[in-house]
PDB file of N, CA, C and O in Angstrom:
ATOM      1  N   MET A   1      17.815 -61.677  74.492  1.00  0.00           N
ATOM      2  CA  MET A   1      16.712 -60.290  74.414  1.00  0.00           C
ATOM      3  C   MET A   1      17.309 -59.328  74.817  1.00  0.00           C
ATOM      4  O   MET A   1      18.156 -59.739  75.611  1.00  0.00           O
ATOM      5  N   THR A   2      17.356 -58.189  74.716  1.00  0.00           N
ATOM      6  CA  THR A   2      17.971 -57.058  74.725  1.00  0.00           C
ATOM      7  C   THR A   2      16.777 -56.330  75.211  1.00  0.00           C
ATOM      8  O   THR A   2      15.904 -56.155  74.361  1.00  0.00           O
ATOM      9  N   THR A   3      16.518 -55.791  76.604  1.00  0.00           N
ATOM     10  CA  THR A   3      15.971 -54.626  77.310  1.00  0.00           C
ATOM     11  C   THR A   3      16.394 -53.409  76.642  1.00  0.00           C
ATOM     12  O   THR A   3      17.547 -52.999  76.510  1.00  0.00           O
ATOM     13  N   VAL A   4      14.898 -52.685  76.081  1.00  0.00           N
ATOM     14  CA  VAL A   4      15.226 -51.393  75.587  1.00  0.00           C
ATOM     15  C   VAL A   4      15.583 -50.302  77.391  1.00  0.00           C
ATOM     16  O   VAL A   4      14.813 -50.241  78.349  1.00  0.00           O
ATOM     17  N   PRO A   5      16.788 -49.711  77.275  1.00  0.00           N
ATOM     18  CA  PRO A   5      16.948 -49.365  78.892  1.00  0.00           C
ATOM     19  C   PRO A   5      15.942 -48.045  79.149  1.00  0.00           C
ATOM     20  O   PRO A   5      15.291 -47.609  78.200  1.00  0.00           O
ATOM     21  N   SER A   6      15.858 -47.494  80.339  1.00  0.00           N
ATOM     22  CA  SER A   6      14.823 -46.150  80.645  1.00  0.00           C
ATOM     23  C   SER A   6      15.684 -45.242  80.316  1.00  0.00           C
ATOM     24  O   SER A   6      16.913 -45.245  80.256  1.00  0.00           O
ATOM     25  N   PRO A   7      14.577 -44.161  80.030  1.00  0.00           N
ATOM     26  CA  PRO A   7      15.152 -43.207  79.632  1.00  0.00           C
ATOM     27  C   PRO A   7      15.543 -41.929  81.444  1.00  0.00           C
ATOM     28  O   PRO A   7      15.863 -40.741  81.494  1.00  0.00           O
ATOM     29  N   CYS A   8      15.351 -42.733  82.337  1.00  0.00           N
ATOM     30  CA  CYS A   8      15.344 -42.165  83.916  1.00  0.00           C
ATOM     31  C   CYS A   8      17.076 -41.275  83.640  1.00  0.00           C
ATOM     32  O   CYS A   8      18.088 -41.823  83.203  1.00  0.00           O
ATOM     33  N   THR A   9      16.925 -39.740  84.081  1.00  0.00           N
ATOM     34  CA  THR A   9      18.064 -39.298  84.266  1.00  0.00           C
ATOM     35  C   THR A   9      18.203 -39.049  86.003  1.00  0.00           C
ATOM     36  O   THR A   9      19.185 -38.470  86.466  1.00  0.00           O
ATOM     37  N   ASN A  10      17.130 -39.548  86.836  1.00  0.00           N
ATOM     38  CA  ASN A  10      17.702 -39.130  88.139  1.00  0.00           C
ATOM     39  C   ASN A  10      16.976 -38.211  89.141  1.00  0.00           C
ATOM     40  O   ASN A  10      16.841 -38.244  90.364  1.00  0.00           O
ATOM     41  N   TRP A  11      16.552 -37.362  88.148  1.00  0.00           N
ATOM     42  CA  TRP A  11      16.022 -36.439  88.563  1.00  0.00           C
ATOM     43  C   TRP A  11      14.240 -36.255  88.351  1.00  0.00           C
ATOM     44  O   TRP A  11      13.714 -35.619  87.438  1.00  0.00           O
ATOM     45  N   CYS A  12      13.657 -36.853  89.245  1.00  0.00           N
ATOM     46  CA  CYS A  12      12.426 -37.440  88.862  1.00  0.00           C
ATOM     47  C   CYS A  12      11.399 -36.238  90.234  1.00  0.00           C
ATOM     48  O   CYS A  12      11.285 -36.254  91.460  1.00  0.00           O
ATOM     49  N   ASP A  13      10.778 -35.211  88.923  1.00  0.00           N
ATOM     50  CA  ASP A  13       9.832 -34.294  89.660  1.00  0.00           C
ATOM     51  C   ASP A  13       8.814 -33.961  88.211  1.00  0.00           C
ATOM     52  O   ASP A  13       9.144 -33.553  87.098  1.00  0.00           O
ATOM     53  N   ILE A  14       7.471 -34.327  88.776  1.00  0.00           N
ATOM     54  CA  ILE A  14       6.221 -34.373  87.859  1.00  0.00           C
ATOM     55  C   ILE A  14       6.203 -32.654  87.382  1.00  0.00           C
ATOM     56  O   ILE A  14       6.412 -31.818  88.261  1.00  0.00           O
ATOM     57  N   ASN A  15       5.940 -32.202  85.930  1.00  0.00           N
ATOM     58  CA  ASN A  15       6.251 -30.827  86.078  1.00  0.00           C
ATOM     59  C   ASN A  15       3.924 -30.688  85.858  1.00  0.00           C
ATOM     60  O   ASN A  15       3.175 -31.202  85.026  1.00  0.00           O
ATOM     61  N   PRO A  16       3.681 -29.895  86.898  1.00  0.00           N
ATOM     62  CA  PRO A  16       2.541 -30.069  86.730  1.00  0.00           C
ATOM     63  C   PRO A  16       1.301 -29.266  85.707  1.00  0.00           C
ATOM     64  O   PRO A  16       0.072 -29.242  85.643  1.00  0.00           O
ATOM     65  N   GLU A  17       2.388 -28.695  85.034  1.00  0.00           N
ATOM     66  CA  GLU A  17       1.251 -27.735  83.848  1.00  0.00           C
ATOM     67  C   GLU A  17       1.623 -28.724  82.239  1.00  0.00           C
ATOM     68  O   GLU A  17       1.637 -28.334  81.072  1.00  0.00           O
ATOM     69  N   ASN A  18       1.860 -29.958  82.772  1.00  0.00           N
ATOM     70  CA  ASN A  18       2.564 -30.567  81.836  1.00  0.00           C
ATOM     71  C   ASN A  18       2.283 -32.766  82.087  1.00  0.00           C
ATOM     72  O   ASN A  18       2.304 -33.792  81.407  1.00  0.00           O
ATOM     73  N   GLY A  19       2.147 -32.491  82.958  1.00  0.00           N
ATOM     74  CA  GLY A  19       2.535 -33.697  83.495  1.00  0.00           C
ATOM     75  C   GLY A  19       3.602 -34.586  83.047  1.00  0.00           C
ATOM     76  O   GLY A  19       3.454 -35.806  82.970  1.00  0.00           O
ATOM     77  N   TYR A  20       4.659 -33.979  82.759  1.00  0.00           N
ATOM     78  CA  TYR A  20       5.514 -34.812  81.941  1.00  0.00           C
ATOM     79  C   TYR A  20       6.908 -34.560  83.278  1.00  0.00           C
ATOM     80  O   TYR A  20       6.975 -33.458  83.824  1.00  0.00           O
ATOM     81  N   CYS A  21       7.774 -35.526  83.612  1.00  0.00           N
ATOM     82  CA  CYS A  21       8.708 -35.824  84.385  1.00  0.00           C
ATOM     83  C   CYS A  21       9.723 -34.682  84.303  1.00  0.00           C
ATOM     84  O   CYS A  21       9.464 -34.314  83.157  1.00  0.00           O
ATOM     85  N   ARG A  22      10.651 -33.904  84.696  1.00  0.00           N
ATOM     86  CA  ARG A  22      11.514 -33.216  84.362  1.00  0.00           C
ATOM     87  C   ARG A  22      12.844 -33.589  83.893  1.00  0.00           C
ATOM     88  O   ARG A  22      13.562 -33.023  83.069  1.00  0.00           O
ATOM     89  N   GLY A  23      12.973 -34.310  84.356  1.00  0.00           N
ATOM     90  CA  GLY A  23      14.562 -35.374  83.710  1.00  0.00           C
ATOM     91  C   GLY A  23      14.208 -36.287  82.801  1.00  0.00           C
ATOM     92  O   GLY A  23      15.224 -36.699  82.241  1.00  0.00           O
ATOM     93  N   CYS A  24      13.062 -36.885  82.323  1.00  0.00           N
ATOM     94  CA  CYS A  24      13.374 -38.144  81.462  1.00  0.00           C
ATOM     95  C   CYS A  24      12.085 -37.556  80.203  1.00  0.00           C
ATOM     96  O   CYS A  24      12.143 -37.720  78.984  1.00  0.00           O
ATOM     97  N   TYR A  25      11.179 -36.976  80.859  1.00  0.00           N
ATOM     98  CA  TYR A  25       9.759 -36.663  80.563  1.00  0.00           C
ATOM     99  C   TYR A  25       9.212 -37.437  79.602  1.00  0.00           C
ATOM    100  O   TYR A  25       9.256 -37.417  78.372  1.00  0.00           O
ATOM    101  N   ARG A  26       8.448 -38.432  80.770  1.00  0.00           N
ATOM    102  CA  ARG A  26       8.130 -39.631  80.438  1.00  0.00           C
ATOM    103  C   ARG A  26       6.150 -39.086  81.392  1.00  0.00           C
ATOM    104  O   ARG A  26       6.125 -37.941  81.841  1.00  0.00           O
ATOM    105  N   THR A  27       5.162 -39.723  81.519  1.00  0.00           N
ATOM    106  CA  THR A  27       4.217 -39.324  82.200  1.00  0.00           C
ATOM    107  C   THR A  27       4.304 -40.001  83.336  1.00  0.00           C
ATOM    108  O   THR A  27       5.090 -40.948  83.294  1.00  0.00           O
ATOM    109  N   LEU A  28       3.530 -39.750  84.743  1.00  0.00           N
ATOM    110  CA  LEU A  28       3.603 -40.528  85.844  1.00  0.00           C
ATOM    111  C   LEU A  28       3.435 -41.674  85.809  1.00  0.00           C
ATOM    112  O   LEU A  28       4.006 -42.354  86.661  1.00  0.00           O
ATOM    113  N   THR A  29       2.399 -42.464  84.589  1.00  0.00           N
ATOM    114  CA  THR A  29       1.933 -43.574  84.629  1.00  0.00           C
ATOM    115  C   THR A  29       2.653 -44.339  83.389  1.00  0.00           C
ATOM    116  O   THR A  29       2.170 -45.449  83.165  1.00  0.00           O
ATOM    117  N   GLU A  30       3.688 -43.952  82.571  1.00  0.00           N
ATOM    118  CA  GLU A  30       4.761 -44.285  81.763  1.00  0.00           C
ATOM    119  C   GLU A  30       5.775 -44.849  82.745  1.00  0.00           C
ATOM    120  O   GLU A  30       6.235 -45.988  82.670  1.00  0.00           O
ATOM    121  N   VAL A  31       6.221 -43.533  84.100  1.00  0.00           N
ATOM    122  CA  VAL A  31       7.213 -44.259  84.981  1.00  0.00           C
ATOM    123  C   VAL A  31       6.486 -45.064  86.040  1.00  0.00           C
ATOM    124  O   VAL A  31       7.327 -45.729  86.644  1.00  0.00           O
ATOM    125  N   ALA A  32       5.569 -45.223  86.394  1.00  0.00           N
ATOM    126  CA  ALA A  32       5.781 -46.400  87.372  1.00  0.00           C
ATOM    127  C   ALA A  32       5.240 -47.918  86.227  1.00  0.00           C
ATOM    128  O   ALA A  32       5.642 -49.074  86.357  1.00  0.00           O
ATOM    129  N   ASP A  33       4.584 -47.575  85.526  1.00  0.00           N
ATOM    130  CA  ASP A  33       4.528 -48.964  84.030  1.00  0.00           C
ATOM    131  C   ASP A  33       5.893 -49.697  83.592  1.00  0.00           C
ATOM    132  O   ASP A  33       6.164 -50.891  83.458  1.00  0.00           O
ATOM    133  N   TRP A  34       6.766 -48.337  83.393  1.00  0.00           N
ATOM    134  CA  TRP A  34       7.692 -48.686  82.719  1.00  0.00           C
ATOM    135  C   TRP A  34       8.525 -50.503  82.811  1.00  0.00           C
ATOM    136  O   TRP A  34       8.671 -51.149  81.773  1.00  0.00           O
ATOM    137  N   SER A  35       8.980 -51.077  84.220  1.00  0.00           N
ATOM    138  CA  SER A  35       8.876 -52.483  84.071  1.00  0.00           C
ATOM    139  C   SER A  35       8.447 -53.435  83.674  1.00  0.00           C
ATOM    140  O   SER A  35       9.055 -54.487  83.480  1.00  0.00           O
ATOM    141  N   ASP A  36       6.634 -53.066  83.378  1.00  0.00           N
ATOM    142  CA  ASP A  36       5.797 -54.275  83.013  1.00  0.00           C
ATOM    143  C   ASP A  36       5.468 -54.227  81.693  1.00  0.00           C
ATOM    144  O   ASP A  36       4.736 -55.063  81.163  1.00  0.00           O
ATOM    145  N   PHE A  37       6.294 -52.677  80.748  1.00  0.00           N
ATOM    146  CA  PHE A  37       5.968 -52.247  79.431  1.00  0.00           C
ATOM    147  C   PHE A  37       6.918 -53.717  78.428  1.00  0.00           C
ATOM    148  O   PHE A  37       8.049 -53.999  78.824  1.00  0.00           O
ATOM    149  N   SER A  38       6.416 -54.384  77.394  1.00  0.00           N
ATOM    150  CA  SER A  38       7.097 -54.572  76.462  1.00  0.00           C
ATOM    151  C   SER A  38       7.985 -53.788  75.699  1.00  0.00           C
ATOM    152  O   SER A  38       7.594 -52.792  75.093  1.00  0.00           O
ATOM    153  N   ASN A  39       9.452 -54.270  75.687  1.00  0.00           N
ATOM    154  CA  ASN A  39      10.227 -53.643  74.215  1.00  0.00           C
ATOM    155  C   ASN A  39       9.548 -52.681  73.393  1.00  0.00           C
ATOM    156  O   ASN A  39       9.922 -51.509  73.338  1.00  0.00           O
ATOM    157  N   ALA A  40       8.299 -53.247  72.580  1.00  0.00           N
ATOM    158  CA  ALA A  40       7.548 -52.027  71.932  1.00  0.00           C
ATOM    159  C   ALA A  40       6.953 -51.095  72.217  1.00  0.00           C
ATOM    160  O   ALA A  40       6.845 -50.141  71.447  1.00  0.00           O
ATOM    161  N   GLU A  41       6.238 -51.146  73.780  1.00  0.00           N
ATOM    162  CA  GLU A  41       5.509 -50.530  73.987  1.00  0.00           C
ATOM    163  C   GLU A  41       6.824 -49.511  74.809  1.00  0.00           C
ATOM    164  O   GLU A  41       6.423 -48.353  74.930  1.00  0.00           O
ATOM    165  N   LYS A  42       8.268 -49.722  75.375  1.00  0.00           N
ATOM    166  CA  LYS A  42       9.444 -49.001  75.680  1.00  0.00           C
ATOM    167  C   LYS A  42       9.504 -48.135  74.816  1.00  0.00           C
ATOM    168  O   LYS A  42       9.219 -46.965  75.069  1.00  0.00           O
ATOM    169  N   LEU A  43      10.034 -48.704  73.165  1.00  0.00           N
ATOM    170  CA  LEU A  43      10.119 -48.036  71.872  1.00  0.00           C
ATOM    171  C   LEU A  43       9.631 -46.934  71.845  1.00  0.00           C
ATOM    172  O   LEU A  43      10.248 -45.875  71.729  1.00  0.00           O
ATOM    173  N   GLU A  44       7.717 -47.178  72.020  1.00  0.00           N
ATOM    174  CA  GLU A  44       6.903 -46.330  71.560  1.00  0.00           C
ATOM    175  C   GLU A  44       6.856 -44.774  72.662  1.00  0.00           C
ATOM    176  O   GLU A  44       6.621 -43.615  72.318  1.00  0.00           O
ATOM    177  N   VAL A  45       7.175 -45.323  74.039  1.00  0.00           N
ATOM    178  CA  VAL A  45       7.259 -44.221  74.677  1.00  0.00           C
ATOM    179  C   VAL A  45       8.952 -42.966  74.505  1.00  0.00           C
ATOM    180  O   VAL A  45       9.096 -41.780  74.804  1.00  0.00           O
ATOM    181  N   TRP A  46       9.684 -43.747  74.046  1.00  0.00           N
ATOM    182  CA  TRP A  46      10.837 -42.947  73.763  1.00  0.00           C
ATOM    183  C   TRP A  46      11.231 -42.241  72.090  1.00  0.00           C
ATOM    184  O   TRP A  46      12.002 -41.368  71.692  1.00  0.00           O
ATOM    185  N   SER A  47      10.398 -43.011  71.551  1.00  0.00           N
ATOM    186  CA  SER A  47       9.755 -42.135  70.223  1.00  0.00           C
ATOM    187  C   SER A  47       8.806 -40.772  70.640  1.00  0.00           C
ATOM    188  O   SER A  47       8.174 -40.478  69.625  1.00  0.00           O
ATOM    189  N   LYS A  48       8.476 -39.847  71.734  1.00  0.00           N
ATOM    190  CA  LYS A  48       7.309 -39.494  72.127  1.00  0.00           C
ATOM    191  C   LYS A  48       8.267 -38.704  72.793  1.00  0.00           C
ATOM    192  O   LYS A  48       7.981 -37.507  72.809  1.00  0.00           O
ATOM    193  N   LEU A  49       9.584 -39.099  73.486  1.00  0.00           N
ATOM    194  CA  LEU A  49      10.098 -38.202  74.421  1.00  0.00           C
ATOM    195  C   LEU A  49      11.442 -36.844  73.616  1.00  0.00           C
ATOM    196  O   LEU A  49      12.241 -36.165  74.261  1.00  0.00           O
ATOM    197  N   LYS A  50      11.276 -36.854  72.324  1.00  0.00           N
ATOM    198  CA  LYS A  50      12.059 -35.893  72.112  1.00  0.00           C
ATOM    199  C   LYS A  50      10.828 -34.806  72.084  1.00  0.00           C
ATOM    200  O   LYS A  50      11.101 -33.693  72.535  1.00  0.00           O
ATOM    201  N   LYS A  51       9.767 -34.982  71.694  1.00  0.00           N
ATOM    202  CA  LYS A  51       8.763 -33.794  71.120  1.00  0.00           C
ATOM    203  C   LYS A  51       8.699 -33.472  72.496  1.00  0.00           C
ATOM    204  O   LYS A  51       8.796 -32.268  72.733  1.00  0.00           O
ATOM    205  N   ARG A  52       8.556 -34.258  73.507  1.00  0.00           N
ATOM    206  CA  ARG A  52       7.908 -33.646  74.601  1.00  0.00           C
ATOM    207  C   ARG A  52       9.062 -32.615  75.055  1.00  0.00           C
ATOM    208  O   ARG A  52       8.701 -31.585  75.624  1.00  0.00           O
ATOM    209  N   LYS A  53      10.417 -32.844  74.832  1.00  0.00           N
ATOM    210  CA  LYS A  53      11.607 -32.239  75.411  1.00  0.00           C
ATOM    211  C   LYS A  53      11.481 -30.752  74.779  1.00  0.00           C
ATOM    212  O   LYS A  53      11.481 -30.278  73.643  1.00  0.00           O
ATOM    213  N   PRO A  54      11.354 -30.165  76.369  1.00  0.00           N
ATOM    214  CA  PRO A  54      11.267 -28.765  75.564  1.00  0.00           C
ATOM    215  C   PRO A  54      13.085 -28.408  74.364  1.00  0.00           C
ATOM    216  O   PRO A  54      14.226 -28.615  74.776  1.00  0.00           O
ATOM    217  N   GLN A  55      12.793 -27.986  73.264  1.00  0.00           N
ATOM    218  CA  GLN A  55      13.855 -26.854  72.532  1.00  0.00           C
ATOM    219  C   GLN A  55      14.560 -26.154  73.024  1.00  0.00           C
ATOM    220  O   GLN A  55      14.014 -25.063  73.191  1.00  0.00           O
ATOM    221  N   THR A  56      16.136 -26.203  73.584  1.00  0.00           N
ATOM    222  CA  THR A  56      16.894 -24.771  73.828  1.00  0.00           C
ATOM    223  C   THR A  56      17.319 -24.509  72.728  1.00  0.00           C
ATOM    224  O   THR A  56      17.328 -25.244  71.740  1.00  0.00           O
ATOM    225  N   THR A  57      17.925 -22.813  72.887  1.00  0.00           N
ATOM    226  CA  THR A  57      18.539 -22.477  71.874  1.00  0.00           C
ATOM    227  C   THR A  57      19.718 -21.813  72.245  1.00  0.00           C
ATOM    228  O   THR A  57      20.001 -21.547  73.413  1.00  0.00           O
ATOM    229  N   GLU A  58      20.305 -21.581  71.419  1.00  0.00           N
ATOM    230  CA  GLU A  58      21.976 -21.667  72.128  1.00  0.00           C
ATOM    231  C   GLU A  58      22.365 -20.441  71.802  1.00  0.00           C
ATOM    232  O   GLU A  58      23.493 -20.050  72.103  1.00  0.00           O
TER     233      GLU A  58
END
């Protein structure tokens, strides 16, 4: 069985304004519980990250 990879970017800093890590955009609970999550739970977190990440204009 393949394990869903962590979105961690090794920049761990929780933004106090929204509660998301500035590196991977997970919540502190999601970061702490990642290793205990099932693959389905990990995929659910991944699906939320794009919405959480601020969009940049080029």
